[in-house]
Structure formats: C-alpha cells, structure tokens
Residue, then its C-alpha position, 0 to 999 in steps of 0.5 A: m124072955i128067950f131069943q130062939s135061933i131057928n135054922p132057916n134050912d129046915q126050921s129046926l131049933v138051933a139054940e135058945h138064949e135068955v135075954m139079960t136082966d137090967k141088973q145084968v146089963q148094968q153089970a156089963l156097963d160097969k165092967a166096960e167102964h172098969a176095963f176102959t180105965s186100963w185098956k186106954t193106956t195100953s200100947f199099940t204093940h200090946r193091942a196088936d199082939l192080942m188082935h193078931k191072936v184073935a185072927a189066929v183063933l178065927r182061922e183055927k176054928k174057921e170050920y166051927y164058926a162057919r157052920l154056926i153062921t150057916s145054921e143060924m142064918g142060912k148062908v151057904l157054907k163056902e160063903s161062911l168060911g170066906e166070911v170068917e177068913k175075911s174077918a180074921g184079915n180085918c183083925d190083922y189089918y188094924a193090928e198092923n196099921a192102927e198105930r200109923f193111922l192114929g199117929e200124932e199129926p204135926i201142925a205148923s203154927e207159931a207155938h213151940r209145938s202143935s199137933i193133932v192127937f187121937d185119943p180113945m173115947g170110951c165104950v162103943f155100943a154096936i147094934m149089928p145085923w144077922n146077914f154077915p154075923f162075923w164080918q159086921v162085928l169084926r169090921y167095927s170091933a177091930k178098929a174100935l179096940m185098936a183105938g183104945n176103946v172098949t165095946l158092947l155088942k148087941h147082935a141080932p136075936n137070931v144070931c146070938g150064938c155067933s155073938k157069944a162065939i165072937a166074945e169067946a174068941f176075944e177071951e181066948a185071945g187074951f183080951p182083958e175082961g170087959v173090953f169086948q162083951s156080948v150082951i143079949v138084950d131086947v129093944p127096950q133096953v137099948e136106950g138105957i145102954i146108949a144113955a150110960n156115961i161110959v158109952q160114947g159112940i154107937t155104931f149101927t148096921g141095919s134097916e133105915k127105919a131102925g137106924a133112924a130110931v137109933g140115930a134119934l136116941a144117939g142125938k138125944h143123949i149127945k153120942k156120936s153115931v155111925l149108921e150104915l143102912g139100906g142100899s139099892d145099888a145101881f149097876i150101870v152097863l154102857e154100850d162099850a162094856d164087856v157084857t158077858k163079864a158084866a152079867e157074870v159079876a151082876v149075878r154073882s153080886r145079886m145072889l151073894n148071901a142069897g141077895q141079903a146084903c145092903n151093898v150088892a147090886k140090885r138095880f141093873i141099868a143097861v143102855k139100849p144097844v146092849a140091854n137085850d144081850f145083857l138081859h139074856e146073859i143074866e137069865q142064863k146065869i141065873k138059871g144055872l144056879v144050884q139052890g138047896d142045902p147050904l151045907e152042900g158044896a155044890t149049893d150056890l143059893g141057900p135059904l133066906a134067914r127068916i120066913d118073914l123075910a121070904e114072905n116080904l120079898g114075895q110081896q115086893l115081887d107081886r106088887s112090882i108085877t102088878s105095877g107094870a114090871q114083867a117077870l122073865i123068871h118068877g121065883s117061888q117060895h118054900d119056907c125060907h127057900v126062895s128061888p131067884s126072880l128076874l124082872t124087866g120093865v122096872k121103873p121108878g114107882q115100883p117096889a123093885f126100884d123104890e125099895e130095898t129088895f133083900g133077897p134073890l130078885a134082880a131088876v133090869i132097867e133099860v135106858d136110852n143113853e149114858a146121861e139117862a143111866i146116870k140120872m136113873a142111878n141117882h134117882h133113889r133115896y139110897g146111895l151106898d155103892a154103885t158099879l159102872w161097866t165101860k172100857d173107856l176108863d177116863k169116862a168112867a172116872h168122870i161118871a163115877r164123880r157124878l154118881e151119888a154113892g159112898g163108893v163106885f167100882v168100875n168093871t169089878m164087883v162092889r165089895s167091902d175092903s179093909r183098905f177103903p172107907f165103907g158107908g153111904v150117903k142120903k138114906s143109906g146113912y152117915g159115917r164110915e167103916l173101915s180104912a183110916y177114916g173108919l178108925k177115926e170115927f170113934v176117937n177124940i180128935k184133939a188139938l194139942v198146942i204147947d207154947e213156951 
C-alpha cells in the first residue's frame, strides 16, 4: 500500500510513501523497547543537550522544513516558517525546564523520608494530524522524551514527508536509535501497536470520531491516553470592547492556516450594541485578504489541505444558509482553494454553529446581553478555548471562570504556548499538552515512602 502526498495548491504529486509491513512494525516496537532500557536511565542534562540540538537542527533547516510543510498540506510559507521556529522553541523550553518540573516532591509524613517521584513509563504512541505537521509532533515529543520515554509517531498519510524529516532531525541531533521513530502505518495496524507491552501511553490529536475510536482502543488495552479533539471556539465581544482590535484579531484567528485549526475562533458572539460595528469591521478585513499561491510572500490565505475538506466546508456553508443563516460574504471553491465566507444570523441547529467548520468560514451570532453571550458560548458539545473582549478586567476574570473551556484568553488571540496547559473539556477531549501539566501526563507518578 502506498500513501500519496499531493500538493494542495496545484494537485501535483509531491511524494509516495510505502506503508510498513506488520513485520517492520514489530521491528520498530522491538527497537523502541530496546532503546527504552537505556534511555530511561540517562540524565536530564544529557537529554537536554540532545533536545537543544534538535532545536538547532530545526532552525538551521527552517526554510527546507517550511517548504516541505507548504508543499504537503498547503500552509502559507510565512506560517510554515513560524511553525518550525515555534517547534524549536518548544524543544528548548522542555530542555530547560523538564528537570525542574519532574523534580522529587517532598511530602510531610511520619516516615523517615516520603516524597513523590516521576518515572518514565515506556513508549508513547502518537497519532498526529496534518494541520500543524511539525508543531503537533514537537509539542508532544519534546516533553515525552525529556521525561525519559521513547516514542513512535504515526503521522497523517498526506504529511509522511514531514514525519520522516522530523525523525531525521532527531537522528541528526544524536538521539539513539529507537528513541524517536516515524512509522508509516495504516489504520488497521493501530490496535496492534497500542496493544504492545512497550506502549504505555497514547496521544491523539484529530477529529472527535477518530479520537473516540482511539480512546476506546486505549481503554480496551488499559493504556493511558490524551485526546485533543474538535473545537468550535467562542469569541465573545461585549459592549465595552475595543471593536476594531477585536475584529482584527477575530479575522487573524479565523483565517490562520486557512481556518484549519481546532483552537481558532469559529463562533463570534457579539452583544447588540456593538454587533453591527463588529460585523462591518470583520467584513472589511476579510475582503482585504490575499488568496493564492502559499509560496508567495503576499498571500494571506492558501488552499485547504485536501479537496474532500474543501467540499465538506462548502456543504456546511450551504446547509447553514438553507437552515436560516445569511451569507454576507459567500465563499467559492476551486479545487482546494476556498475563498472566505462570512455568515450572520447563525443560531444553534445550523452546521455553522453546531459543527466544527475546518476552513475559512466565520459565523457571527448576535445576542442581547452578557448573560446570553455566556450561555451561547457554553451551548456546544466542544470546549477547547474561548476568547473574551471587554475593558472591564475584573468582570473578565469572573466571566472566564464561567466559560466551559480548557483555556480563556481575554483581549488577545488564543494560542498554544509551551508555558500553559493546552486541551479541552466535553467532546474536545481530555488530558493536557504543554506546561508542567502536559509533561506529567505520561510519567509514573510514584509514591516513595522510606521508614527506618
């Protein structure tokens, strides 16, 4: 079986990648098991030195990696360059902080000595998506390896080139064989990997449906899992907000990566006194976006990653209009290129509200007041992140605690940041990536009690 990587911009063939045989998969598992026996005993200083070298490799070859990202999944080049740099920064962050985050924690007790220690678990099996093909991988792997684990990466079929390039970066940095491996495998091979004794953790980022299947397999084989799934993030604009700035950030967030991100703003909830001004500002900014070749420096919006994704977004747009939404800007599709859409009159029961729209489609919802805005924001199966715009910062802190989301950002754009935990509630999944909390997802949190 062959996976093909197709350039979304012009539909040209980038590369073909052969799926591994079951024998090759078993060999990879054996390598991981062998590597773990020695890697888990290495010092944080040694791991940090190698992780800093990965960061250096990423920066040294940033242009090459960025062009690979753009050719495989269509992200505009300037965003691809930023993704590689951010990935390098995450490597440095965990190289500098993992030892402190995983330091022994003394516990007061009647024993001679008592504490909590954090030991590596084994192999973390990662199933990663195509939309941020470097960041998603380095986001989990830097902390997993710094904790003393090893890892197997199953990347999305259309970005196998990125998967192999990341593995080569770890090899070039001097990581031992078997510590980081890219495995080109198909869905039927996933359960066998999860079932392997060396695999003790599964991290998955992707759709709710696929995540539910992976979570079920992890539960079946009694393996720890972290699921980062869909999002339909609320972006609340209150009466005292800086509407111009809010609209600027709203469009930047919604159109990031051509709208293909789980944690970008998707439902724009504005109270009536500012709704028309906010809508007008958004409309003007969307009309000013430049769409085209993602390799061109002036391009703001590249293609979607695959034609089926573009077609699905078009169907969601049409069904939303049929069910009562109005198109202030009606996007069109040519192959993978989809121009932005702006919908008003969006309500629960319409796809633009209920479903995750993975593309450049902005849905504006007008509400009467602050209380209704909070209610509308929480009226969703997903709870990844949320944004709130108001000049009353005390009120903002109060409202933030009432929003059902894994993160709330006030007067600024939602972003994943190595310093803060990232993940959601409800159908957006469970567990956390990033920060000290993400680092401790795949360690054995061990009680140590020593008496005389």
